[in-house]
ZAVEXGU-469965 format. One record per atom (N, C-alpha, C): x, y, z; residue in three letters. Coordinates in steps of 0.2 Angstrom, whole numbers, plus 5000, padded with zeros to 4 digits. Example, Ala and Ser with C-alpha at 12.3 -4.5 7.8 and 13.67 -1.06 7.14 Angstrom:
<nodes>
506649725039ALA 506249785039ALA 506649845039ALA 506449895035SER 506849955036SER 506450005039SER 
</nodes>
This chain:
<nodes>
460451135291MET 459851135295MET 459751215297MET 460251255297GLU 460251325299GLU 459751355294GLU 459651335288GLY 459251375283GLY 458551345282GLY 458351295287ILE 457751265286ILE 457251315288ILE 456651315285THR 456051365287THR 455451325289THR 454951355292SER 454351325294SER 453951295289SER 454051315283ALA 453651285277ALA 453851215276ALA 454551205275ASN 454751135274ASN 454951095280ASN 454951125286LEU 455151085292LEU 454651025293LEU 454051035292VAL 453550975293VAL 453750925288VAL 453850935282ALA 454050885276ALA 454650855278ALA 455150885281GLU 455850855282GLU 455850825289GLU 455350835293LEU 455350815300LEU 455550745301LEU 455350695297SER 455450625298SER 456250605296SER 456550655293THR 457250645291THR 457750665296THR 457550705301LEU 457950735306LEU 458150675311LEU 458850685313ASP 459050635318ASP 459050675325ASP 459250635330LEU 459150665337LEU 459550735338LEU 460150745336VAL 460450805337VAL 460150865333VAL 459950845327GLN 459650895323GLN 458950915326GLN 458550865329THR 457950885332THR 458050925338THR 458550905342ILE 458650955348ILE 458851025346ILE 459251025341HIS 459451095338HIS 458851135336HIS 458351095332ILE 457751135330ILE 457351155336ILE 457251115341ILE 456851135347ILE 457151195350ILE 457851195351SER 458151245355SER 458051315351SER 458151305344MET 458051365340MET 457351385340MET 456851345339LEU 456151365339LEU 455951395346LEU 456251365352THR 456051395358THR 456351465359THR 456951475357ALA 457251545357ALA 456951595352ALA 456751565347GLN 456451605342GLN 455751625344GLN 455351585347LEU 454751605350LEU 454751655355LEU 455251655360ALA 455351705365ALA 455551775361ALA 456051765356THR 456251825353THR 455651855349THR 455251815346VAL 454651845342VAL 454151885347VAL 454051855353ALA 453651885358ALA 453951955360ALA 454551955361LEU 454952015363LEU 454852065358LEU 454952045351ASP 454952085346ASP 454252115345ASP 453752075346ILE 453052105346ILE 452952155351ILE 453152145357VAL 453152195362VAL 453452265360VAL 454152255358ASP 454552315355ASP 454152355350ASP 453952315345VAL 453552345339VAL 452952385341VAL 452552345346GLY 451952385348GLY 452152445352GLY 452652445356LYS 452852505359LYS 453052565354LYS 453452545349SER 453652585344SER 453052615340SER 452552575339ILE 451952605336ILE 451652655340ILE 451552635347ARG 451252685351ARG 451652755352ARG 452252745352ASP 452652805352ASP 452652855346ASP 452652825340HIS 452552855334HIS 451852895334HIS 451352855336GLU 450652885336GLU 450552935340GLU 450852935346GLU 450852985351GLU 451253045349GLU 451853035346GLN 452253095343GLN 451853125337GLN 451453095333GLY 451053125328GLY 450553165331GLY 450153135336GLN 449653175339GLN 449853235342GLN 450453235346LEU 450753295349LEU 450853345344LEU 451153325338CYS 451353375333CYS 450753405330CYS 450153365329VAL 449553395326VAL 449253445331VAL 449253425338GLU 448953465343GLU 449353535343GLU 450053525343TYR 450453585343TYR 450253635337TYR 450253605331TYR 450053645325TYR 449353675326TYR 448853645329GLN 448253665330GLN 448253725335GLN 448653725340ARG 448653775345ARG 449053835342ARG 449453825337ALA 449853885334ALA 449453935331ALA 449753995330SER 449454055327SER 449454045319SER 449054085316GLN 448954075309GLN 449654085305GLN 450054135307LYS 450654145304LYS 451154085306LYS 451154065312LYS 451554005313LYS 451353945310LYS 450753935309ARG 450553875305ARG 450753875298ARG 450753935295GLN 451053935288GLN 451753925288GLN 452153935293ILE 452853915293ILE 452953845295ILE 452553815299LEU 452653745301LEU 452353695296LEU 451853715292GLU 451553665288GLU 451953625284GLU 452453655280PRO 452853615275PRO 453253565279PRO 453553585284GLY 453953535288GLY 453553485291GLY 452953505294LEU 452553455298LEU 452253405293LEU 452053425287ARG 451753385282ARG 452253325280ARG 452853345279LYS 453453305277LYS 453553255283LYS 453553285289TRP 453753235295TRP 453153185296TRP 452553215296LEU 451953165296LEU 451953115291LEU 452153125285ALA 452153075280ALA 452653025281ALA 453253045283ASN 453752995285ASN 453552955291ASN 453252995296ASN 452952955302ASN 452452905300ASN 452052915295GLU 451552875293GLU 451852815290GLU 452352825286ARG 452652775282ARG 453052725287ARG 453352755292VAL 453652715297VAL 453152675301VAL 452552705303LEU 451952665306LEU 451752605302LEU 451652615295VAL 451452565291VAL 451952505291VAL 452652525291GLU 453152465291GLU 453052435298GLU 453052465303PHE 452952435310PHE 452352395311PHE 451752415308LYS 451152375308LYS 451252315304LYS 451552315298GLN 451652255294GLN 452052205298GLN 452652235301ARG 453052185304ARG 452752155310ARG 452352195314LYS 451952165319LYS 451452115317LYS 451152125311LYS 450652075309LYS 451052005307LYS 451652015304LEU 452051955302LEU 452251925308LEU 452551955313LEU 452751925320LEU 452151895323LEU 451551925323GLU 451051885327GLU 450851825323GLU 450851825316THR 450751765312THR 451251705314THR 451851725314GLU 452451685316GLU 452351655323GLU 452151705328PHE 452051675335PHE 451551625335PHE 450951635332MET 450351595332MET 450551525329MET 450951525324SER 451151455321SER 451751425324SER 452151455328SER 452751425331SER 452551375336SER 452051375341PRO 451851325346PRO 451651265342PRO 451351265337THR 451051205333THR 451751165331THR 452151205327ILE 452751175324ILE 453151145330ILE 453251185335LEU 453651155341LEU 453351095344LEU 452751085345GLU 452451025347GLU 452550965343GLU 452550975336MET 452650925332MET 453450905332MET 453850945333VAL 454550935333VAL 454750895340VAL 454350915345ILE 454450885352ILE 454250805352ILE 453650795348LYS 453350725347LYS 453850685344LYS 454150715338HIS 454650685335HIS 455350665339HIS 455450715343LEU 456050695348LEU 455850635352LEU 455250635355TRP 455150585360TRP 455150515356TRP 454950515350SER 454950455346SER 455650435345SER 456150485343LEU 456850465342LEU 457150435349LEU 456950465354LEU 457250445361LEU 457050375362LEU 456350365361ASP 456150295362ASP 456450245358ASP 456550265351LYS 456950215347LYS 457650205349LYS 457950255351GLU 458650255353GLU 458750215359GLU 458250225364ALA 458250185370ALA 458150105369ALA 457750095364THR 457650025362THR 458249995359THR 458550025355GLU 459150005351GLU 459749995356GLU 459850045361GLN 460350035366GLN 460249975370GLN 459649965372ASN 459449905376ASN 459649835373ASN 459449835366GLU 459549775362GLU 460349765362GLU 460749825360THR 461449815360THR 461749795366THR 461549825372ALA 461849805378ALA 461649735380ALA 461149705378SER 460949635379SER 461349595375SER 461549615369GLU 461949575365GLU 462649575367GLU 462949625369MET 463549635372MET 463749595378MET 463249605383MET 463349575389MET 463249505389MET 462749475385GLY 462649405385GLY 462449375392GLY 462749325394GLY 462649295400GLY 463049325406GLY 463649365404PHE 464049395409PHE 463749455411PHE 463249485407GLY 463049555410GLY 462549545416GLY 462349485417LYS 461949475423LYS 462349475430LYS 462949465429ALA 463449455435ALA 463549525438ALA 463449535444GLU 463549605447GLU 464249615448GLU 464449685446GLY 465149705446GLY 465549675440GLY 465249645435GLY 465549625429GLY 465949675425GLY 466449665421PRO 466749715417PRO 466249745412PRO 465849705409LEU 465349725404LEU 464849775407LEU 464649765413LYS 464249815416LYS 464549885417LYS 465249875419ARG 465649935420ARG 465749975413ARG 465849935408MET 465849965401MET 465249995399MET 464649965401LYS 464049995399LYS 463950065403LYS 464150065409GLU 464050125413GLU 464550185410GLU 465150165408MET 465550205405MET 465250235398MET 465050185394LEU 464750205388LEU 464150255389LEU 463750235394LYS 463150285395LYS 463350355397LYS 463950355402GLU 464150415404GLU 464450455398GLU 464850425393ASN 465050455388ASN 464550485383ASN 464050435382ALA 463450455378ALA 463050515381ALA 463050525388ASP 462650575391ASP 463150645390ASP 463750635390LYS 464250695389LYS 464150715382LYS 464150665377VAL 464050685370VAL 463450725369VAL 462850695372THR 462250725371THR 462250795374THR 462450805380PHE 462550865383PHE 462850915379PHE 463450895376SER 463950935372SER 463550955366SER 463250905362ASN 462850925356ASN 462250975358ASN 461950955363ARG 461351005365ARG 461651075366ARG 462151075370GLU 462451145371GLU 462651175365GLU 463051145361THR 463251165354THR 462651195350THR 462151155350SER 461551175346SER 461251235349SER 461251245356GLN 460951305359GLN 461351365357GLN 462051355357PHE 462451405356PHE 462351435348PHE 462251385344LYS 462151395337LYS 461451435336LYS 461051415340CYS 460351445340CYS 460351515342CYS 460751525348LEU 460851595351LEU 461151635346LEU 461651605342VAL 462051655337VAL 461551675332VAL 461151625330LEU 460651645324LEU 460151695327LEU 459951685333VAL 459451735336VAL 459751805337VAL 460351805339HIS 460751865340HIS 460851905333HIS 460951865328LYS 461051895322LYS 460351925320LYS 459851895321LYS 459151915319LYS 459051985323LYS 459251985330ASP 459152045334ASP 459552095331ASP 460152085329ILE 460652135327ILE 460352165321ILE 460052125316GLU 459752155310GLU 459152195311GLU 458752175316PHE 458152205318PHE 458352275321PHE 458852275326HIS 459052335329HIS 459352385324HIS 459752355319ARG 460052395314ARG 459552435310ARG 459052395308SER 458452425304SER 458152475308SER 458052465315ASN 457752515319ASN 458152575319ASN 458852565320ILE 459352625320ILE 459252665313ILE 459152635308LYS 459052675301LYS 458452715302LYS 457852675304ARG 457252715304ARG 457252775309ARG 457652765315TRP 457652815320TRP 458152875318TRP 458652855314ASN 459052905311ASN 458652945306ASN 458252915302LYS 457852955298LYS 457353005302LYS 457052975307CYS 456653015311CYS 457053075315CYS 457653055317ILE 458053105320ILE 458253165315ILE 458353145309GLN 458553195304GLN 457953235303GLN 457353205302ASP 456753245301ASP 456553295307ASP 456653265313SER 456553305319SER 457053365320SER 457653345318GLU 458153405318GLU 458053455313GLU 457753435307LYS 457553485302LYS 456953525305LYS 456453495308LEU 455953525311LEU 456153575317LEU 456653555321ILE 456953595326ILE 457253655323ILE 457653645317GLN 457953705314GLN 457353755312GLN 456853725309GLU 456353775306GLU 455953805312GLU 455853775318LEU 455553805324LEU 456053855327LEU 456653845327GLU 457153895330GLU 457153955325GLU 457153945318LYS 457053995314LYS 456454035315LYS 455854005316THR 455254035317THR 455254075324THR 455554045329ASN 455654085335ASN 456054145334ASN 456654135330LYS 457054195329LYS 456654255326LYS 456254235321GLU 455854285317GLU 455354315322GLU 455054275326TYR 454554305331TYR 454954345336TYR 455554335338LYS 455854375342LYS 456054445339LYS 456254435332GLU 456354495328GLU 455754535328GLU 455154505326ASP 454554545326ASP 454354575332ASP 454454545338ILE 454354565344ILE 454754635345ILE 455454625344GLU 455854685344GLU 455654745340GLU 455454725334LYS 455254775329LYS 454554815332LYS 454154765334ASN 453554795337ASN 453654845343ASN 454154815347ARG 454354865353ARG 454654925351ARG 455054925346GLN 455354985343GLN 454755035340GLN 454354995337GLU 453855035333GLU 453355065339GLU 453255035344ILE 452855065349ILE 453155125352ILE 453855115354VAL 454255175356VAL 454155235352VAL 454255215345GLU 454255275340GLU 453555305340GLU 453055265340LEU 452355285340LEU 452255335346LEU 452455305352LYS 452355355358LYS 452755415357LYS 453355415355GLN 453755475354GLN 453355525349GLN 453155495343GLU 452755525338GLU 452155555341GLU 451755525346GLU 451155545349GLU 451355605354GLU 451855605357GLU 452155655361GLU 452255715357GLU 452555705352VAL 452755765347VAL 452055795345VAL 451655755342ILE 450955775340ILE 450555815345ILE 450555785351LEU 450255825357LEU 450555895358LEU 451255895358ALA 451555955359ALA 451456005354ALA 451455985347ILE 451256025342ILE 450556055342ILE 450056005344GLN 449356025345GLN 449356075351GLN 449656065356LYS 449656115361LYS 449856185359LYS 450456185356GLN 450756245353GLN 450256275348GLN 449956235344GLY 449456265339GLY 448856295343GLY 448656255348GLU 448056285352GLU 448256355355GLU 448856355358ALA 449056415361ALA 449156475355ALA 449456455350ARG 449456505344ARG 448756525342ARG 448356485342GLU 447656495339GLU 447356545344GLU 447456535351GLU 447156585356GLU 447456645355GLU 448156645354GLU 448456715354GLU 448256755347GLU 448156715342ALA 447956745336ALA 447256775337ALA 446756735340GLN 446156765341GLN 446156825346GLN 446556825351ARG 446656885355ARG 446856945350ARG 447356935346VAL 447656985342VAL 447157005337VAL 446756955334LEU 446256975329LEU 445657015333LEU 445456995339GLN 444957035342GLN 445257105344GLN 445857115346ALA 446157185347ALA 446157225341ALA 446357195335VAL 446357225329VAL 445657245327VAL 445157205328LEU 444457215326LEU 444257275330LEU 444457275337GLN 444157325341GLN 444457395339GLN 445157395337GLN 445457455335GLN 445157475329GLN 445057435324ASP 444757455318ASP 444057485319ASP 443657445323MET 442957475325MET 442957545328MET 443457555333THR 443557615336THR 443657675330THR 444157655326ARG 444357705321ARG 443757715316ARG 443357665315PHE 442857675310PHE 442357715314PHE 442157705320LEU 441657745323LEU 441957825324LEU 442557825326GLU 442857895326GLU 442757935320GLU 442957895314GLY 442857925308GLY 442157945306GLY 441657905308GLU 440957925307GLU 440757985311GLU 440957985317LEU 440758035322LEU 441058105319LEU 441758095317GLU 442058155315GLU 441658185309GLU 441458145305LYS 441058165299LYS 440458205301LYS 440158175307ALA 439558205309ALA 439658265314ALA 440258285315GLY 440458345319GLY 440558325326GLY 440558265328LEU 440558245335LEU 441158195336LEU 441258185342SER 441758145344SER 441558095350SER 441958045351LEU 441657995356LEU 441658025362LEU 442158065364GLU 442158105370GLU 441658145371GLU 441458195366LYS 440958245366LYS 440258205367LYS 440258155363GLU 439558115364GLU 439558085370GLU 440058065373SER 439958045380SER 439758095385SER 440058155384GLU 439958215389GLU 439158235388GLU 438958235382GLY 438258255380GLY 437758205383GLY 437958145383ASP 437558095386ASP 437558105394ASP 438158125396GLN 438158135404GLN 437658195406GLN 437758255402ASP 437358315403ASP 436558295402ASP 436458255398GLN 435758235396GLN 435458195402GLN 435858155405LYS 435758115410LYS 435558155417LYS 436058205418ILE 435958255424ILE 435358295423ILE 435158315417ALA 434558355416ALA 433958315417ALA 433958255415ASP 433458215416ASP 433358195423ASP 433858185427ASP 433758175434ASP 433558235438ASP 433758295436GLY 433458355439GLY 432758365438GLY 432558355432GLU 431858365430GLU 431458315434GLU 431658255435LYS 431258205439LYS 431258225446LYS 431758255449LYS 431758285456LYS 431258335457LYS 431158385452MET 430758445452MET 430058415452MET 429858375448ILE 429158345448ILE 429058315454ILE 429458275457LYS 429358245463LYS 429258295469LYS 429558355469ASN 429458405474ASN 428758435474ASN 428558445468LYS 427958475467LYS 427358425469LYS 427458365468VAL 426958325470VAL 426958315478VAL 
</nodes>
């Protein structure tokens, strides 16, 4: 009976005895509760994976172009694996929902069969008790009445033990199913953990490269500033040298001009000093002439 399925349960329902029927009811009830819990767990797993995928996409979109190029291979692989896991979870949820919808109908049929078996057993017990007791059964406190009570107590104990045994067997099956489901989840989560660890390693590598780039940029900025200071110092020195060169050039030109003029004047029989004295005498004569004209007036 442990291997019976929902498909052939209806066909074999009429062949089940009381103990088997109680066992099936216990198993179906526990299975229904387990399926409901599984639906909730799978739904939560689906939401978690969808949120993780959305967060990864948003992180990728916010990243710089250089970081996107580094993240893209690992992210594509992780998203593909995440999509595969989502498909598996959604398929499992669909199967669980179908099973959950069909379980109440099957459970109701089995319960009706149980009531028919109980009615039949009660009728048979009444007939057997009547035959055993005969005329003595009507006497109060008779031995047959006591035997009937003892048989009823024993039957109740047997029924309780059988029911408890069936429940324990059902729980064992349910727990086996839970163990298989959780082991399957562990495998899937281990795969997700491995992919996440690879992504973490890639991100750490990227961060390390960024830090190295930051340090290189900092050193480059320092070098550029030093180079700028050197260039400014050289430029300042160049300007000072240029000014000095201009002064020297002007002095040289002045000397050359003086020499040239002296040479020309010497050729003309004059000198700069004589020319200057003649100019001064001419100026004095001109001033005296102006004064004489003024006095005459």
